[in-house]
Residue, then its C-alpha position, 0 to 999 in steps of 0.5 A: m500500500d502506498y502510504k503518504a503519512f504517519m501518525i506518531k504515538y508517544a506514552e510517557i510524554g503524555t504524563k508531563g502536564k503543562n510541560r508536555y508541549v516542551f517534550e513534544d517540540v523536542l520530539c518533533s525536532r528529533i524526528k526532523e533530524h532523523i528523517d532529514g534527507l530522506g524526503d520532504f516532510a511536514i511535521r505537526r502536532e495535534y491533540g496528543r498526536i504527531y503527524i508526518e506527511a510526505l510532500a514528495d515521494f520517499d522510501y517507506e522502509d528507510v523512513v520507518n527504520e529511522l523513526k524506530k530509532v527516535f527516543g520518545i516514540v512508542g508507536i509508528c502508524p502508517i495512515v491514510v487521510e480523509e479530508k472530509v469529516e463525514f460518515d460517507a467519506i469514512r465508510d468509503k475510505s475504510i473500504e478502500y483501505m481494507k481492499e488495498r491493504y488486505g484484499n479478499k483473503e480470509l481474516t477477522f477484524k474489528v473497527y475501533t473509533r476514537r472521536a476526538d472531535k465531539s462535534f461529529p454527529m455519530e457516537s464512536m460505537e455507532v461508527n464502529s457498527e456502521v463501518g463494520h456492516y459495510i465492510l462485511e457487505q463488501f468482503p464476505e470472506y471477513k468475519v468480526d472478532v471483537h476480542n482477538p481480531d487479525v486486523m484492528l481497523t482504527i478510525e480517528i475522527r479529528e479535524r480530518i479522518y485518520i485510518y490505520s491498522e498497523i502500529i509499528k513498535g518504537a524505541g520508547g523513552l524520552p526525546v534526546g535533549t529533554n534531560g541534560k547531557a552526560m559524558l560516556l566513558l566509551s571503550g571498545g567493549i560490549d558494555s559501554p555502548v549499551a550504557g550510552y544507548m540506555i541513558s540516551k533513551r531517557g532523554v540524555e544527550l551524550e558526549a563521550v571520552y575514549f582512553n587511547a594508549p598508542p603504540y600499545t593500542s592500534e589505529r584500528a582500535k581507535q577506529k573501532v571506538i569511533d565506529l561504535a560511537k557512530i552506531v550509538s549516534g544513530y539513536s542519540g544524535p551526534i556525539k562529540l568524542h574526546i580521545v585522550n592519549f593515556t599512555d604516559i599515565q598508564l606507564a607511570i602507574y605500571e612503573k610506580c604502583p603495585h601491579d595488583e592495583l593497576t586497574i583500580i588506580m588507572r580507572r581512578y585517573m580515567m574518572r578524574i579526566a572524564e569528570h574534568l571533561a564533563n565539567n568543561n562541556g556542560c555535562h551533569a554526570l558520567i556514564t560507564g558500562e560497569s556491571i557488579g562482579q563482572v570483572a575484578s574492577q567491578t566488585m562493590q569495593s572496586l566501584y567504591c574506590t573508583n567512585e571516590v574521586c568523582n564529585i558528579p553522579v556516575f550512572r551505570p545502567c548495566i549495573g544489575m544486568d547479566k552479561q547475556d542481557i547486555i549482549d542482547i541489547s548490543e545485538m538489538i542496537d547493532t553494536y555487538e559485531t563491532s564490539i567483538l572485533p579483536y582490537e585491544d584497548c588500554c584496559t586490557i593491555f595493562v591488566a594485572k595477572h592477579p588484580v585485587t578484587k577487594p581494594n582498600l581505599d586508604i591503601i589505594k590512596r597511599s599507592e597513588t602518592k608514589l605518582d606525586d612527582v610526575i602525575e600533575d605534568l602527565y595529567n595536564r599533558a593528557i588534557e592538553t593533547i586531547e583529540v576531538v572527533y565529531v561523530k554522526n551516523e550518516d546511514 
């Protein structure tokens, strides 16, 4: 069927009371960003619905695939529109719709009418009954099933008539940009892209930081992280990616600190740098992909030690998830195959053979004093030599 318009449904935005229009405006902006370049569209709001109307030819599958990535949308309804708000027009358009969409195959159906325009002279139940009657006359193969129909023919009576029978599931959540901005610690692994996706789904704009360790990590490892950021940006919008040269700090930790504490001390300096970047770029929190107990640096004691250096919130959306749960999401958002590419990151290059799993904060702080003569210069150099890459999904 040749659709020319979509009706967009949202859920949580509807609970925002007097602020709902703010969320609706942002959602319209996000929709426009996602489908820009796929055709010429008019986007408008009307009584708890958002409508997208094509002003020229477009690729249906491409548009639907992009709309599925827009946080805030729970349902995408391909619709047909009837300008005449009168029963005969509703009847004729409904019959035409059923013929084009389903033809003469055997099926069960139900007509469901929403009468937002209360000036329309017929009640919803009356429209249901009359339209259903005419459909049965035209298609004797059809049967009515009001409990579990194959097709739910929905008619919305507003300033115009909208008819649809399909609701394509959207991403849910809240529109990106309605809940501030956060800095994602993005590695080349499976977990951190998922963490970024999940926080972005709650309306949070993302920036990201990657800790690079040349020559111990390759350009392919760096490109892998850029590619992951690009995939996530398909959902979150463009991402400003900060690439930190972390090699000298890691070497100093390796040379001066106990090897079983390498990962914890390294993570503490990563968090310090990430917080510095967050504060300088208007971010209100850090995001990591950590999950309790997954590795030695993610035990409760280890997380306590790494958190201690931060003064802003640290969000860990994967914290209570099993690894398979995280993998399932990574496969859904198409980051998994990129994440498992065999390019080492800085966390795996300098990992200790027997890392401490229950670090003591006082001991960790005492070990860090061994860096006092070098760490300030190394820290400042890492900050001064940051490379910034602006990442946007172009697919």
